[in-house]
N, C-alpha and C positions, 0 to 999 in steps of 0.2 A: 418546480423543478422537474421536468420530465426525464431528464438522462443527468446521471452523476458518473462521469468517467475520468474527469480531471478538474483541476482548479478552473479551467476554462469555462466549466458548466455552472460556477458559482457567481452570481452577481456581485455579492459582497462577502469576500472570504473572511475578513476580520469580524463581521457580524455573525458569520456561521461560527467561528471559533468562540465568540461571546456567547451564542446560544448553547453550544455544547458544554461550556462551563457553567452556565445557568442550570442546564439540565442535570450537570453532575451533582450540583449542590441539593438538588430536589428531583431525584429520578422519576417519581411518581406524579409530579405535577401535571403531566398530560397523559395520565393513566388511562383515560377513556378516548384519546383522540383517534386511535385506530381501531375502536370497537367494530367489529363485523368486517374488517378488513384483512386480507390474507397476504403475507408475505412468503414468496417462494424463492427459496436459495439452490442454485443449481451449480454443482461442483464437477469440475473436470480434473481436479487434482486435490491432494489431501489439504486439510486445514485444521487448525486448533483453535487460534485465538479469533480468526475471522468468522468462522463458523458460530462459535459459542457466544461471541460478543454481539454479532449482529442478531442472533436469535434472541438474546437477553433484551438487546435494545427494543426489538419489535414487541417482545411481551410486556416490557415496561410501558408501551403505548397501547396496550390492550389488543395487539393484533394476535392473529393466528400465524403459525409458521409451519410450512411444508418444506422438507428438504429432499433433494433429488441428487444422487451420485450418478453422473453419467457413466455409462459403460458396465455399472455394476447393479444399479437399481433400475435402470431403464434400457431401451433398446439403444444400440448403437446409431448414432446420428450421421447422416450424410449432410455435408456442408455445401458442396459444389451445386451451382445452378446447371441444369440439363444433364445431370448424372444419370447413367443407365445403372439402376441399383440391383445389379446381379452379384455383388460381392457380399462383405460382412455387415454393412450397414442395412438396418431394416426400416428406418424411418428418417425422412427428410426433415431438416431444420425448419422449413416452411411451416408444415403441419405441427411439429412439435412446440415451436414458439407460439404458433396460434392457439394450440390447445392450452399450453400454460398461461396463456393470457386469459382465458376463460375462467381458469381456476384461481388465478392469483391477481391482486391489485397492484403489486410491485414484484418485479422479478430481479432478484440478485444473481450475478453470474462471476463465477472465478475460473480463470484459466491462465495458464502460463505460456511463455514462449515455447515454441517448438524447437527453434534453432535450426530448421530446415531451410527457411528462407527469411533473410533480414526484411525484405520488402513485405512479406506475408505478416510477419510478426508485428512490424511497425505499422502496418495497415490495419492492425487489430482485426483480423479476419474472422475469427469466432464471435468476439463480442459485436462486430458490426452487423453480423448475421443475426443476432438476437435483436438488435435495436431495429433492424430493418423489417423484420417479420413479427415482431411482437406488437400488440396494440396497447400495451401499458408501460408506465414508465420501467426504465432498466437502470439498476445499480451496479456499479462495478464492485466486486468483491476482491479485485486485483485481476489485472489484464497482463497481456504479454509485455507491455512497456510502462504500465503505471499503476501505482497502488495508492489512490487518493484518500481513502479511509485511514490507512496508516498515517500519511501525512497530516492529516486533520489532527489525528490524535497527538502527533509528534509536536505539532505547533501548540497544541493545548498543554503539553507537558512543559515546553520551553517557557510558555507564558507563566505558568504557575511557579516555576523554579529559578526564573531569571534575577539576577541581583543587580543588573545595570540596565540602563534604558535601552541600549543597543548592544547586546551580547555578542561575543565572537563565537560563531558556530563553525565548527570543523566537520566536513564529511569526509571520512578517511577509508578508502578501500582496505580490505583485510583478506588474508587467505582463506581458502575453503578447498576441500578435496573435490568438489563437484563443480560443474558448469552452472552457473546461476544467471537469471535474467538482469536486466539493468532497470527493472520497474520500480523497485523501492528507492534507488539513487536518484532516478530520473524525476520521480514524483516529489521526493524530499526537495531537489533543487527547485522545481517548479513553485512549491508552496513557500519555501524559505525566501524566494526572490521577492515575494510580496510582503513577507514578515518584516519587522523593524529589527533586522539581525545583520551583522556583518560575516557573510558567508565565505568560507573558502573550501574548495574540494581538492583533496590531494590523492594521487593514485600513480602507480608505475606508468611510464610512457606507452608501454605495450598494452595497458588494459584501460583503454579511454571510454569515454561516454560519448553520445552523440552530440556533435558540434552545435546543434540547435538548442540543446539544453545548456549548454555551458557559456552561451554568448553573453558577455557582459559580467561573468562570474570570475572571482580569483580563484586561478588554478595554479598549482604547483606540484612537482614530482618529487619534493622533499618532504617526506612526512614529518620529520621532527620539527622542521622550520615551520610547516603549517601549524603545529600543535602548540607552538610558543604562545602563552598567554591566553590560550583558548579557555572559553567559559563552558562550552559544551563540545564533547567528542562524540560524533555519531559514526560507529564502524559497521561496514557493510560490504560484502563481497559482491562483485558483479563480473561479467565476462566481456570481453573486448567488443566494442562496437565495430571497430574498423576490421579486425579479423574475426568476424562474426562466427559464433558458435564454437570457437575455439577456446579450450581452457589452458591452464598452465600450473605447473608444480612448483614454479619458481616464487620468489619474493616471500619466503616464509618469515623474514625478518620484519615484514609489515604488521605483524601480530602487535595488538595493543597490550601493552604491559604497564607495571607500575613505574618503571623508569621513564617511560614516554609521558605517562600521565602527570609525572613530577614537573614537566616542561610547562604545564598549562597553569592558568590562573585558578587552581583548585577546581578544575572542571568537573562537571557531571558527565558519566559516561551513559551513552544511549545505544540501544540496537533494538530492532524489530522483533527478534526471536522467530524461530528457533535459533540457537546460537551454538556453534561447536567451541566448547570450552578448551582453552590452552591451544586453540588453532587460531580463531579469530581474536581471542581476548583471553588473558590469563584469569584464573580463579580470583587471585587478589583484587583485580579491578572489578571483575562482575560481582563479586560478593562484597564489595566496599559499601560504606554509607552513602557514596556519591553515585553509585549505580541506579539508573532510573528505568531499567528494564521493566519492573514489574509495574510501575506507575504508568508507562506507555501502554502496556498490555491493558491495565485497568481503564484507561481513557478511550480505548478502542469502543467499549459499550457506548460511551456519551457522545463520541464522534458518530457512530452509526445512528444513534437515537435522533441527533440533531438533523442529520442528513435525511432519514426516514420522515421526520416532521416536516421538512420543507418539501419532499415528495408527496406528502398527504395534503399539502395546500396550506400549511401554516405560514401566516404573514408576518408574525412578530419577530 
């Protein structure tokens, strides 16, 4: 696997989930597989789980890890071809990616949507520059539109906890004081489309996702109706695709609370973290025995470890 940016880069997604679960049962089983290999982690924005889980995953494989925070640890990068570099940027992505490729065997890149241009964000402008100018495999640590490592961990978590052969999974929009990307939601829909689940996505009409992700998916704008008899409820905020880059202070009543969870089939609650308590979800739901947020975070390590194994050439 030379690139991991979405489920489309994975030949056998279910086998990758199985590998991640195998790794979780014995994290040290491949402890020397990455010996003398280096993973470079490049961050354009903050991270807690992605940074630490991917670093731990690499260490579990015997890899060395180097971390670079762009614009604080490094020169400011110029991304445009043909740029006259007489401004703030001191180094071009062409040289930066090429040099990183000399130091690292795999490069992980994390970047968010900028909300300046929907076309640019959905074209994955920064991530594609790294893919173009690097000579080693590129691992997405979250991009402008997708977060595949999170979705792999989510699929693992559902597999471990499901009580029926085909559970009902609900992805629900939830309030947030900031404008957030569609990456986690887009990616979750991509991966759940392949999984053996009954997926429903619910959100206010004004805060839609890209139609290409929702094609063939059950969609409703009635949150409470969607949650009826659900086995898993995944809460996540995102900003509107149609009215791109615009937020809203409305729909505070979309918060997940105990009353809404009572509509479900004793459902598990999921969220990728970090989460705004009593904005996205009530304390009572988040702290309940049916909250899986910490298990999702734990599974991030083994999801990353399985992907790194594949990028290192593991065939099992």
